[in-house]
Backbone as a chain_set.jsonl record, in Angstrom:
{"seq": "MSDLHLLPVLAENAGALELLAQLHRQAFESQGEAPWPATEFRQLVVSPGVVAIVASDGGAPVAFALWRSVLDEAELITIGTVPAARNRGYARGLLGQIIDRLRAQGCAEFFLEVRADNLGAIKLYQGLGFKEIGKRRRYYQTQSGNLVDALCLKLFVNNPTAPK", "coords": {"N": [[-44.165, 57.948, -78.961], [-45.786, 60.495, -80.597], [-45.351, 62.955, -82.216], [-43.035, 65.702, -82.564], [-42.852, 69.182, -82.446], [-41.592, 72.381, -83.334], [-42.305, 75.392, -81.697], [-43.192, 78.625, -82.814], [-41.329, 81.169, -81.4], [-42.305, 83.763, -80.867], [-43.173, 86.815, -79.442], [-45.562, 87.867, -80.221], [-47.174, 85.745, -80.797], [-49.78, 84.825, -79.468], [-51.346, 82.54, -79.139], [-49.495, 80.409, -79.009], [-48.148, 81.145, -76.688], [-50.204, 80.984, -74.786], [-50.728, 78.252, -74.978], [-48.307, 77.171, -73.983], [-48.472, 78.149, -71.346], [-50.782, 76.809, -70.468], [-49.984, 74.086, -70.693], [-47.86, 74.128, -68.86], [-49.218, 74.698, -66.464], [-50.845, 72.374, -66.244], [-48.848, 70.432, -66.039], [-47.414, 71.07, -63.691], [-49.011, 72.008, -61.568], [-50.223, 69.978, -60.042], [-48.097, 69.161, -58.558], [-47.758, 71.057, -56.701], [-46.636, 73.378, -57.587], [-46.537, 76.803, -58.588], [-48.358, 77.927, -61.346], [-47.067, 79.22, -64.442], [-47.993, 82.209, -65.977], [-49.168, 83.196, -69.296], [-48.014, 85.671, -69.808], [-45.567, 85.533, -68.502], [-44.261, 83.591, -70.012], [-44.14, 85.062, -72.362], [-42.303, 87.077, -71.658], [-40.044, 85.491, -71.461], [-39.695, 84.421, -74.093], [-39.012, 86.633, -75.612], [-36.434, 87.014, -75.041], [-33.044, 86.751, -76.137], [-31.969, 83.788, -77.817], [-33.785, 81.958, -76.717], [-35.784, 79.084, -76.986], [-38.689, 77.179, -77.754], [-40.228, 73.975, -77.544], [-42.623, 71.52, -78.401], [-44.27, 68.49, -77.615], [-46.541, 66.314, -79.179], [-49.402, 64.176, -79.072], [-51.155, 62.419, -81.254], [-51.911, 64.866, -82.312], [-52.647, 66.308, -80.1], [-51.271, 68.468, -77.773], [-48.9, 67.437, -75.352], [-46.564, 67.689, -73.89], [-43.787, 69.863, -73.112], [-40.927, 72.002, -73.605], [-38.588, 74.508, -72.684], [-35.72, 76.291, -73.489], [-32.582, 78.028, -73.224], [-29.907, 79.205, -75.129], [-26.619, 80.396, -75.175], [-23.802, 81.411, -76.754], [-21.535, 78.89, -76.172], [-22.947, 77.538, -74.239], [-25.865, 76.197, -72.643], [-29.123, 76.359, -71.119], [-31.659, 74.643, -69.497], [-34.787, 75.875, -69.171], [-37.425, 75.228, -68.454], [-39.331, 72.207, -68.331], [-41.947, 69.967, -69.006], [-44.525, 67.482, -68.605], [-47.869, 66.627, -69.233], [-49.952, 65.15, -66.718], [-51.46, 62.813, -67.596], [-49.938, 61.825, -69.675], [-47.494, 61.04, -68.781], [-44.438, 59.155, -68.294], [-44.154, 58.024, -70.8], [-42.152, 58.625, -72.514], [-42.042, 61.199, -73.576], [-40.737, 63.489, -72.395], [-38.091, 62.578, -72.475], [-37.811, 62.384, -75.256], [-38.103, 65.098, -75.999], [-35.868, 66.208, -74.683], [-33.87, 64.814, -76.028], [-34.15, 65.913, -78.607], [-33.46, 68.562, -78.05], [-30.791, 68.284, -77.137], [-29.617, 67.253, -79.47], [-29.913, 69.492, -81.155], [-28.368, 71.364, -79.736], [-25.871, 70.155, -79.864], [-25.435, 70.273, -82.624], [-25.183, 73.023, -82.974], [-22.801, 73.494, -81.784], [-22.648, 73.666, -79.041], [-21.276, 73.32, -75.779], [-21.876, 72.775, -73.051], [-24.713, 71.888, -71.062], [-27.032, 73.002, -68.852], [-29.136, 72.531, -65.956], [-31.726, 72.87, -63.458], [-33.318, 71.059, -60.906], [-36.016, 70.025, -58.848], [-35.15, 68.608, -55.758], [-36.742, 66.617, -54.779], [-37.962, 65.492, -56.952], [-37.877, 62.72, -58.108], [-38.335, 61.11, -60.385], [-37.718, 62.83, -62.548], [-35.037, 63.359, -61.967], [-33.911, 60.821, -62.305], [-34.384, 60.496, -65.055], [-32.768, 62.602, -66.119], [-30.198, 61.826, -65.206], [-29.987, 59.425, -66.582], [-29.612, 60.378, -69.121], [-27.104, 61.347, -68.98], [-26.533, 63.598, -67.439], [-24.864, 65.191, -64.744], [-24.649, 65.761, -61.235], [-23.774, 68.917, -60.022], [-24.006, 70.711, -58.025], [-25.965, 72.242, -55.366], [-28.862, 74.043, -54.496], [-29.977, 75.251, -51.671], [-33.207, 75.119, -50.269], [-34.538, 76.315, -52.451], [-36.753, 76.164, -54.295], [-40.11, 77.207, -53.928], [-43.109, 75.907, -52.906], [-46.656, 76.134, -53.61], [-47.886, 75.831, -51.184], [-46.079, 76.904, -49.502], [-43.891, 75.447, -48.691], [-40.375, 74.838, -48.742], [-38.05, 73.642, -51.049], [-35.081, 71.917, -51.884], [-32.928, 72.566, -54.71], [-31.363, 70.696, -57.199], [-28.423, 71.136, -59.033], [-27.536, 70.425, -62.271], [-25.389, 69.168, -64.89], [-24.621, 68.6, -68.306], [-22.164, 67.442, -70.476], [-22.292, 68.237, -73.633], [-21.051, 67.303, -76.001], [-19.807, 65.018, -75.163], [-18.546, 61.795, -75.667], [-19.987, 59.719, -74.481], [-22.492, 60.675, -74.119], [-25.993, 60.505, -74.872], [-27.047, 59.967, -78.233]], "CA": [[-44.342, 59.368, -79.072], [-46.378, 60.769, -81.886], [-44.577, 63.919, -82.98], [-42.477, 66.867, -81.899], [-42.773, 70.32, -83.359], [-41.096, 73.624, -82.758], [-43.236, 76.514, -81.644], [-42.6, 79.939, -83.046], [-41.138, 81.832, -80.103], [-42.54, 85.18, -81.076], [-44.022, 87.387, -78.391], [-46.868, 88.177, -80.802], [-47.92, 84.51, -80.989], [-50.529, 84.638, -78.223], [-51.8, 81.155, -79.05], [-48.379, 79.585, -78.538], [-47.881, 81.509, -75.295], [-51.292, 80.408, -73.99], [-50.507, 76.807, -74.959], [-47.223, 76.9, -73.031], [-48.992, 78.388, -69.993], [-51.718, 75.72, -70.167], [-49.196, 72.868, -70.465], [-47.122, 74.312, -67.608], [-50.171, 74.547, -65.368], [-51.213, 70.96, -66.137], [-47.687, 69.629, -65.653], [-46.817, 71.381, -62.394], [-49.955, 72.361, -60.507], [-50.436, 68.811, -59.175], [-46.905, 69.019, -57.727], [-47.716, 72.178, -55.779], [-45.92, 74.507, -58.194], [-47.359, 77.888, -59.119], [-48.288, 77.944, -62.806], [-46.574, 80.433, -65.081], [-48.971, 82.753, -66.931], [-48.678, 83.465, -70.65], [-47.156, 86.869, -69.782], [-44.214, 85.114, -68.117], [-43.668, 82.959, -71.198], [-43.84, 86.14, -73.304], [-41.039, 87.69, -71.222], [-38.955, 84.567, -71.777], [-39.456, 84.231, -75.518], [-38.402, 87.804, -76.227], [-35.007, 86.965, -74.709], [-32.245, 86.107, -77.18], [-31.546, 82.406, -77.646], [-34.796, 81.11, -76.093], [-36.522, 78.247, -77.934], [-39.71, 76.303, -77.176], [-40.556, 72.786, -78.325], [-43.808, 70.862, -77.851], [-44.557, 67.136, -78.085], [-47.969, 66.067, -79.339], [-49.855, 62.8, -79.246], [-52.354, 62.505, -82.078], [-52.252, 66.267, -82.499], [-52.911, 66.96, -78.811], [-50.031, 68.772, -77.06], [-48.809, 66.718, -74.075], [-45.323, 68.01, -73.179], [-43.119, 71.05, -73.642], [-39.648, 72.39, -73.003], [-38.045, 75.817, -73.04], [-34.317, 76.415, -73.129], [-31.856, 79.203, -73.702], [-28.498, 78.95, -75.411], [-25.787, 81.57, -75.379], [-22.468, 80.964, -77.127], [-21.387, 77.431, -76.114], [-23.647, 77.014, -73.062], [-27.325, 76.229, -72.708], [-29.806, 76.154, -69.843], [-33.052, 74.237, -69.575], [-35.579, 76.791, -68.363], [-38.495, 74.411, -67.89], [-39.802, 71.082, -69.128], [-43.035, 69.308, -68.29], [-45.444, 66.579, -69.296], [-49.164, 66.577, -68.557], [-50.002, 63.905, -65.948], [-51.985, 61.66, -68.33], [-48.972, 61.368, -70.68], [-46.189, 60.79, -68.153], [-43.802, 57.842, -68.418], [-44.304, 57.525, -72.176], [-40.984, 59.022, -73.29], [-42.121, 62.536, -74.165], [-39.659, 64.347, -71.887], [-36.84, 62.046, -73.038], [-37.778, 62.79, -76.656], [-37.836, 66.529, -76.051], [-34.468, 66.436, -74.318], [-33.047, 64.316, -77.136], [-34.194, 66.927, -79.662], [-32.686, 69.725, -77.593], [-29.369, 67.914, -77.131], [-29.196, 67.192, -80.878], [-29.782, 70.873, -81.652], [-27.221, 71.987, -79.075], [-24.673, 69.533, -80.431], [-25.27, 70.806, -83.984], [-24.75, 74.423, -82.935], [-21.491, 73.569, -81.144], [-22.769, 73.917, -77.602], [-20.43, 72.429, -74.988], [-22.463, 72.397, -71.764], [-26.156, 72.066, -70.913], [-27.296, 73.065, -67.415], [-30.518, 72.571, -65.509], [-32.008, 72.725, -62.032], [-34.466, 70.191, -60.684], [-36.359, 69.848, -57.43], [-34.481, 67.435, -55.186], [-37.736, 65.577, -54.511], [-38.531, 65.038, -58.219], [-37.027, 61.561, -58.369], [-38.5, 60.67, -61.768], [-36.952, 63.721, -63.42], [-33.612, 63.151, -61.688], [-33.543, 59.561, -62.959], [-34.339, 60.783, -66.491], [-31.586, 63.409, -66.42], [-29.008, 61.001, -65.004], [-29.96, 58.47, -67.685], [-29.132, 61.091, -70.306], [-25.705, 61.716, -68.767], [-26.357, 64.771, -66.588], [-24.193, 64.943, -63.46], [-24.9, 66.788, -60.231], [-22.621, 69.796, -59.811], [-24.255, 71.596, -56.896], [-27.294, 72.236, -54.767], [-29.359, 75.322, -53.984], [-30.828, 74.909, -50.524], [-34.494, 75.799, -50.091], [-34.618, 77.154, -53.648], [-38.116, 76.18, -54.829], [-41.183, 77.365, -52.955], [-44.369, 75.378, -53.398], [-47.795, 77.01, -53.326], [-48.208, 75.721, -49.76], [-45.042, 77.6, -48.75], [-42.744, 74.58, -48.409], [-39.158, 75.127, -49.502], [-37.433, 72.404, -51.507], [-33.771, 72.111, -52.496], [-32.744, 72.356, -56.146], [-30.095, 70.103, -57.617], [-27.882, 71.728, -60.249], [-26.975, 69.35, -63.084], [-24.723, 69.594, -66.123], [-24.29, 67.605, -69.316], [-21.206, 67.825, -71.505], [-23.081, 67.901, -74.815], [-20.277, 66.538, -76.986], [-19.183, 63.868, -74.516], [-18.839, 60.609, -76.479], [-20.918, 58.818, -73.813], [-23.818, 61.303, -74.08], [-26.906, 59.901, -75.849], [-27.11, 60.606, -79.547]], "C": [[-44.782, 59.667, -80.487], [-45.539, 61.741, -82.71], [-44.069, 65.039, -82.081], [-42.518, 68.001, -82.905], [-42.297, 71.549, -82.609], [-42.188, 74.67, -82.784], [-42.514, 77.773, -82.076], [-42.476, 80.652, -81.695], [-41.216, 83.345, -80.284], [-43.495, 85.685, -80.01], [-45.424, 87.672, -78.91], [-47.736, 86.935, -80.968], [-48.655, 84.148, -79.696], [-50.999, 83.208, -78.052], [-50.717, 80.23, -78.522], [-48.072, 79.876, -77.072], [-48.943, 80.937, -74.371], [-51.139, 78.896, -73.886], [-49.409, 76.443, -73.959], [-47.705, 77.093, -71.595], [-49.93, 77.263, -69.565], [-50.96, 74.425, -69.866], [-48.422, 72.965, -69.147], [-48.043, 74.1, -66.411], [-50.524, 73.071, -65.163], [-50.057, 70.117, -65.606], [-47.269, 69.852, -64.204], [-47.785, 71.672, -61.26], [-50.169, 71.206, -59.534], [-49.246, 68.562, -58.252], [-46.75, 70.189, -56.756], [-46.977, 73.387, -56.304], [-46.922, 75.563, -58.668], [-47.239, 77.892, -60.643], [-47.76, 79.275, -63.322], [-47.641, 80.937, -66.047], [-48.328, 82.995, -68.296], [-47.764, 84.679, -70.676], [-45.727, 86.517, -69.377], [-43.51, 84.423, -69.286], [-43.316, 84.021, -72.242], [-42.505, 86.796, -72.945], [-39.853, 86.793, -71.56], [-38.653, 84.534, -73.269], [-38.922, 85.465, -76.224], [-36.909, 87.869, -75.925], [-34.237, 86.256, -75.823], [-31.916, 84.66, -76.817], [-32.568, 81.474, -77.035], [-35.592, 80.393, -77.18], [-37.517, 77.405, -77.162], [-39.949, 75.137, -78.117], [-41.714, 72.089, -77.621], [-43.921, 69.466, -78.449], [-46.061, 66.963, -78.129], [-48.215, 64.574, -79.462], [-51.163, 62.871, -80.01], [-52.829, 63.923, -82.29], [-52.525, 67.025, -81.214], [-51.587, 67.218, -78.088], [-50.013, 68.113, -75.676], [-47.553, 67.053, -73.27], [-44.654, 69.196, -73.86], [-41.767, 71.219, -72.97], [-39.267, 73.765, -73.52], [-36.591, 75.828, -72.62], [-33.732, 77.657, -73.761], [-30.426, 78.755, -73.997], [-27.811, 80.274, -75.722], [-24.361, 81.073, -75.596], [-22.401, 79.445, -77.034], [-22.004, 76.814, -74.858], [-25.151, 77.126, -73.274], [-27.89, 75.908, -71.336], [-31.239, 75.717, -70.133], [-33.836, 75.14, -68.64], [-36.702, 76.038, -67.676], [-38.842, 73.304, -68.874], [-40.916, 70.416, -68.324], [-43.889, 68.455, -69.213], [-46.754, 66.568, -68.531], [-49.292, 65.209, -67.876], [-50.461, 62.678, -66.738], [-50.99, 61.075, -69.33], [-47.6, 61.049, -70.089], [-45.741, 59.342, -68.352], [-44.018, 57.202, -69.788], [-43.169, 57.992, -73.086], [-41.029, 60.413, -73.889], [-40.991, 63.439, -73.688], [-38.305, 63.883, -72.428], [-36.713, 62.463, -74.504], [-37.482, 64.269, -76.831], [-36.375, 66.822, -75.749], [-33.526, 65.932, -75.407], [-32.995, 65.312, -78.283], [-33.339, 68.139, -79.297], [-31.194, 69.427, -77.663], [-28.838, 67.825, -78.557], [-28.985, 68.594, -81.444], [-28.566, 71.565, -81.044], [-25.916, 71.443, -79.637], [-24.39, 70.121, -81.818], [-24.797, 72.252, -83.986], [-23.433, 74.604, -82.197], [-21.521, 73.886, -79.668], [-21.936, 72.889, -76.833], [-21.127, 71.912, -73.734], [-23.944, 72.767, -71.706], [-26.463, 71.942, -69.423], [-28.797, 73.001, -67.143], [-30.567, 72.497, -63.996], [-33.275, 71.905, -61.913], [-34.739, 70.101, -59.193], [-35.76, 68.547, -56.931], [-35.462, 66.305, -54.894], [-38.413, 65.053, -55.783], [-37.694, 63.864, -58.737], [-37.147, 61.047, -59.795], [-37.686, 61.512, -62.73], [-35.453, 63.518, -63.214], [-33.124, 61.884, -62.382], [-33.433, 59.763, -64.471], [-33.058, 61.53, -66.847], [-30.299, 62.599, -66.259], [-28.865, 59.973, -66.125], [-29.479, 59.08, -68.993], [-27.696, 61.579, -70.146], [-25.481, 62.965, -67.949], [-25.739, 64.346, -65.261], [-24.486, 66.097, -62.509], [-23.629, 67.594, -59.999], [-22.826, 70.739, -58.632], [-25.68, 71.471, -56.405], [-27.622, 73.646, -54.3], [-30.367, 74.977, -52.882], [-32.084, 75.776, -50.498], [-34.794, 76.757, -51.257], [-36.046, 77.284, -54.19], [-39.11, 76.355, -53.7], [-42.469, 76.858, -53.582], [-45.49, 76.357, -53.052], [-48.19, 76.953, -51.856], [-47.159, 76.399, -48.883], [-43.841, 76.744, -48.386], [-41.569, 74.965, -49.296], [-38.436, 73.817, -49.79], [-36.089, 72.738, -52.152], [-33.839, 71.904, -54.006], [-31.385, 71.702, -56.352], [-29.685, 70.774, -58.922], [-27.162, 70.61, -61.01], [-26.361, 69.921, -64.349], [-24.463, 68.386, -67.008], [-23.234, 68.192, -70.233], [-21.793, 67.324, -72.821], [-22.314, 67.038, -75.796], [-19.468, 65.413, -76.374], [-19.542, 62.623, -75.337], [-19.829, 59.64, -75.811], [-22.322, 59.419, -73.711], [-24.702, 60.653, -75.151], [-26.917, 60.67, -77.152], [-28.514, 60.492, -80.081]], "O": [[-44.217, 59.152, -81.452], [-45.066, 61.386, -83.789], [-44.597, 65.286, -80.997], [-42.246, 67.797, -84.088], [-42.563, 71.726, -81.42], [-42.906, 74.813, -83.774], [-41.346, 77.968, -81.739], [-43.445, 80.715, -80.938], [-40.313, 84.088, -79.902], [-44.507, 85.049, -79.716], [-46.375, 87.717, -78.13], [-48.927, 87.06, -81.253], [-48.217, 83.285, -78.935], [-51.048, 82.707, -76.929], [-50.984, 79.366, -77.686], [-47.772, 78.962, -76.304], [-48.623, 80.454, -73.285], [-51.391, 78.318, -72.829], [-49.569, 75.506, -73.176], [-47.382, 76.288, -70.72], [-49.876, 76.814, -68.42], [-51.265, 73.744, -68.887], [-48.341, 71.988, -68.402], [-47.687, 73.404, -65.46], [-50.503, 72.577, -64.035], [-50.265, 69.197, -64.816], [-46.813, 68.914, -63.549], [-47.403, 71.586, -60.093], [-50.286, 71.428, -58.329], [-49.37, 67.832, -57.269], [-45.734, 70.301, -56.069], [-46.715, 74.328, -55.554], [-48.026, 75.23, -59.1], [-46.128, 77.863, -61.173], [-47.98, 80.322, -62.714], [-48.144, 80.161, -66.859], [-47.104, 82.999, -68.429], [-46.831, 84.727, -71.477], [-44.777, 87.135, -69.859], [-42.321, 84.636, -69.522], [-42.304, 83.897, -72.932], [-41.674, 87.042, -73.82], [-38.779, 87.285, -71.906], [-37.492, 84.61, -73.67], [-38.42, 85.353, -77.343], [-36.198, 88.695, -76.497], [-34.721, 85.276, -76.388], [-31.624, 84.348, -75.663], [-32.268, 80.296, -76.84], [-36.018, 81.002, -78.161], [-37.234, 76.965, -76.048], [-39.882, 75.287, -79.337], [-41.779, 72.068, -76.392], [-43.696, 69.277, -79.645], [-46.773, 67.409, -77.229], [-47.35, 63.815, -79.899], [-52.172, 63.331, -79.476], [-54.028, 64.161, -82.433], [-52.624, 68.252, -81.228], [-50.849, 66.27, -77.816], [-50.98, 68.214, -74.921], [-47.485, 66.733, -72.083], [-44.918, 69.495, -75.024], [-41.504, 70.653, -71.909], [-39.585, 74.132, -74.651], [-36.263, 75.414, -71.508], [-34.291, 78.247, -74.685], [-29.817, 78.022, -73.217], [-28.341, 81.135, -76.424], [-23.786, 80.403, -74.738], [-23.137, 78.762, -77.746], [-21.638, 75.709, -74.457], [-25.641, 78.01, -73.976], [-27.237, 75.278, -70.504], [-31.942, 76.348, -70.922], [-33.573, 75.165, -67.438], [-36.914, 76.181, -66.472], [-38.67, 73.446, -70.084], [-40.83, 70.317, -67.1], [-43.961, 68.677, -70.421], [-46.75, 66.507, -67.301], [-48.793, 64.214, -68.401], [-49.897, 61.599, -66.561], [-51.172, 59.948, -69.789], [-46.647, 60.814, -70.832], [-46.554, 58.438, -68.55], [-44.058, 55.978, -69.91], [-43.219, 57.779, -74.297], [-40.13, 60.778, -74.646], [-40.347, 64.094, -74.508], [-37.468, 64.707, -72.797], [-35.632, 62.852, -74.947], [-36.704, 64.654, -77.704], [-35.722, 67.583, -76.463], [-32.499, 66.553, -75.677], [-31.936, 65.538, -78.869], [-32.596, 68.668, -80.124], [-30.422, 70.227, -78.189], [-27.725, 68.276, -78.828], [-27.996, 68.85, -82.132], [-27.825, 72.262, -81.738], [-24.967, 72.195, -79.859], [-23.244, 70.428, -82.145], [-24.085, 72.668, -84.9], [-22.986, 75.734, -81.999], [-20.52, 74.33, -79.105], [-21.901, 71.716, -77.205], [-20.987, 70.738, -73.389], [-24.37, 73.801, -72.221], [-26.19, 70.911, -68.806], [-29.614, 73.368, -67.987], [-29.597, 72.119, -63.339], [-34.194, 72.039, -62.722], [-33.817, 70.1, -58.378], [-35.85, 67.513, -57.592], [-35.052, 65.151, -54.773], [-39.343, 64.25, -55.696], [-36.912, 64.004, -59.678], [-36.156, 60.591, -60.364], [-37.035, 60.978, -63.628], [-34.688, 63.508, -64.178], [-32.047, 61.874, -62.978], [-32.5, 59.261, -65.098], [-32.344, 61.138, -67.769], [-29.406, 62.687, -67.101], [-27.754, 59.683, -66.567], [-28.993, 58.369, -69.872], [-27.132, 62.16, -71.073], [-24.332, 63.371, -67.772], [-26.052, 63.282, -64.726], [-24.563, 67.255, -62.919], [-22.55, 67.035, -59.805], [-21.917, 71.488, -58.274], [-26.486, 70.711, -56.942], [-26.763, 74.353, -53.773], [-31.46, 74.478, -53.149], [-32.029, 76.993, -50.678], [-35.253, 77.879, -51.042], [-36.494, 78.387, -54.507], [-38.981, 75.736, -52.643], [-42.874, 77.314, -54.651], [-45.284, 77.299, -52.287], [-48.763, 77.907, -51.33], [-47.319, 76.467, -47.664], [-42.869, 77.255, -47.831], [-41.744, 75.365, -50.447], [-38.235, 72.992, -48.899], [-35.972, 73.725, -52.878], [-34.687, 71.17, -54.512], [-30.388, 72.105, -55.753], [-30.512, 70.957, -59.816], [-26.291, 69.935, -60.461], [-26.741, 70.992, -64.823], [-24.132, 67.301, -66.53], [-23.385, 69.313, -70.719], [-21.79, 66.123, -73.089], [-22.89, 66.115, -76.372], [-18.537, 64.906, -77.001], [-20.71, 62.416, -75.665], [-20.445, 58.826, -76.497], [-23.247, 58.743, -73.262], [-24.211, 60.29, -76.22], [-26.808, 61.896, -77.158], [-28.795, 60.965, -81.182]]}, "num_chains": 1, "name": "protein.A"}
């Protein structure tokens, strides 16, 4: 992995919002997910506690993550890697950065939801110590109209067995 950098999460930063929308589209459109427009990212980044992080390879953005933290809990809003850069450790690196930041701010729990058919992501999350705590039946709707279950996962951020 080349580098990670934090994006300013200001609603006025149209370039950053467009970049997040572009990365989201590239990461999820091939999986049948509807891309989020820059306006949706704008609505997210004006919310308290929301942070965006982007991974680059040779200066070219290849992965991103957005999360929200409130008090001692955090939630992964979205994370994705462009298809050409998958399986190179970018998502793991992003999650490691997020977990380090959450640990430093005293966060206790980190939650996320993942499509039940996204086996690569599930394996990644389990490898980082996330545990399944529930399921939302028929939660995600693909562009073709199919409904897919969501698995709800949780990581105890300060668990001694959690990756550092």
